[in-house]
N, C-alpha and C positions, 0 to 999 in steps of 0.2 A: 709451349713454344717448341717448334720442331728442331731437330738436330741441324738442319740446314740453315735455319734463320739465326740460330744462336751465335755462330761465329761472326756474322755480320753485325749483330748487336754488340758483341764483345769488341769488335774492331772499332765501332763508332765510339764506344765508351773509352777505349784507349786513346783515341784521337783527342778527346777532351782533356787529357792530361799529358799529351806528348809535348816535346820540346819545339816542335815546328810551329812557331807563332803565326797565326793568321792563315793557316792552310784552309783552302776551300776544297771541299770534296766534289770532284768532277765525276760524272757518270762514266762507268766503264762498261765495255761490251764483253760479256762472258763468252769465251770461245772453247773452253775445254772443261766441262763440268760433269761430275758423276754425282751419285746420291751421297757420297761421303767426302767429296773434295772439289776444290776449284784450284787447279794447279797451273792454269794458263789463262790469262785474260788480257784484253786490249784496252789501254787507256786512250779514249778517243781524243782527249785534249792534246796529248803529247805525241800520239801515234806510236807509243812504245808498247810493245807486247811483253808482258812479264811472265816468267815461268818459274815454278818452284820445284826443286829436286831435293830429296832427303839423302844426305850423305851418311851412310851407315858404318858402324864399327864392326869388328869381327863377330861380336855377339848378336848382331842384328839390330842393336839399338841405334837411335839417331845420334850421330856425332856432330853434325853441322847441317846448315841449310845452304843450298846453292841457289842464288837468285840470278837469273839472266834477264836483261832488258834488251830487246831487239827493236831496232828502228824500222818500222814498216813504211815510212814515207818514201815515195819513189823519187823525190827530187830535193829533199832537204836533210841536213844533219840535225841532230838534237844535242844541245849542250845542256848538261846537268850541273847544277851547283850542289855538290855533295858535302854534307856536314862531316868533318873529320871524326866526330864522335859517332861511331857507327850505329849506336842504338837510337840516334836521332834521325837516321836515314832508313835503316832496316829494323823495324820494331817487331820483336817476337813475343807472342803470348802463348804459354803452354797451360792447358787445364786438363784435369782428370775427367773421368767418365761422368762424374756428378756435376761438372761445371765449375769446380773449385780451381781458381787460378794458382798455379804453382810457381810461375816465373816471377822474377822481379820486374818492376815497371821500367819503362823507358826513362832515360835520363831527362830531367826537366831543367831548363836553364832559367835563371832569373833574368829579368829584362836588363839588368846592369852588367851581366856577364858577357864577355866577348866570345863569339863563336867563330870557328875557323872552317873554311870550305875549300874544296878542291874542284876544279872544273874538269868534267869528263865529257869528251865529245864522242858521240856515237854516230858514225857516218851512216848514210842511207844504206839499208840492206845489211848492216853489220850489227853486232851485239857486244855487250859488255857483261862480265860475270863477276859476282862477288860471292865469297864463301864465308859464312858467319858461324862460329861455333855455338852449339846449343848451350854449352856450359857457361857461356858469358852471362846468361840471364836465367839459368835454371840451376839453383843450388842443389848439389848432390843430396843433401840431407832431406830435400823435399820429395825425393823419389824413394818408394818402398824398396826394401832389399830385393824383393822378387821382381822389381820393375813394374811398369804399368803401360797400358795402352791409352793414350790420351789424344787431345786435340791440339793442333798447332795452327795459329793464325799469324800471318805475316802482313804487316802494313809497310809499304815503301813510300816514303815522303818524297815526291817528285817536285823539284824546283827547277824549271826547265825553260828553254827558249829554242825556237827553231832558227836555223842559220844556214846560209850557203857555205860551201866548202872553204872559201877564203874570208869568211866574215866572222868577226868577234862581236857577239850580241851585246847591246847596251843593257845596263841593269834594269832599265824601265821596261824591257821586253820580256822579262822572266815572269812566268806564271806558276801556280802551285796546283798540285793534284795529289790524291792518295790512291795508290793501287793496292788492292787487297787480294791475298791468296790464302787458302786454307786447306788443311788436310786432316781427316779424321783417322782414328785407329793407328796413330803413330806410336811405335814402340820406343819407350824411354827406359834406359837402364843406368845404374850408377856408373858402371864401368865405361860405357860409351860417353857419358857426360863428362867424366873425369879425364877421358883420353883426349878430349878436344883441347888444342892450345888456345889460350886466351888471346884477345886481340893484341896485335903487336908482336906476338911470337910467331916464328916460322912454322909452317906446317905443309 
């Protein structure tokens, strides 16, 4: 299996165990792709363009991921229903050069559990940015003392509806899609991972 195909297979495997119940995978249009990464892509269903940036610590290791979603629609806002459990919205998978998964899985909710969401409106032509620490899902003990160069796959669970500027969309208008980004040869170090604040802490 090629190095390019493996992140997509890994992403699909992750979706099978994610907390986003009933998510349908929509086709995305790849817009910035190299032999070792897909750092920008357009989700055709929502018209949101996602981009991935690695936030690095002083030693060059990955400290966090920055995810930007830009609304490319010329005439409509996009309203996102974002799970307050960040790992249910932005899911990270880190693996080493041999394909071994080092990160912890995304949080899974039982059907009886109550989930909480925030509404995020992205106006046409504008963007919204989230920064998620690597250390939230990559235990420091899983990184060798000398660090490693690994693979990072990001899945963003989109629960969205299009709306005009003065409109509040009804629940029945929301649709779901998965936006996948990935990058190879990402440097992971214990110091960088430990330096990242956990969710809920200021950074």
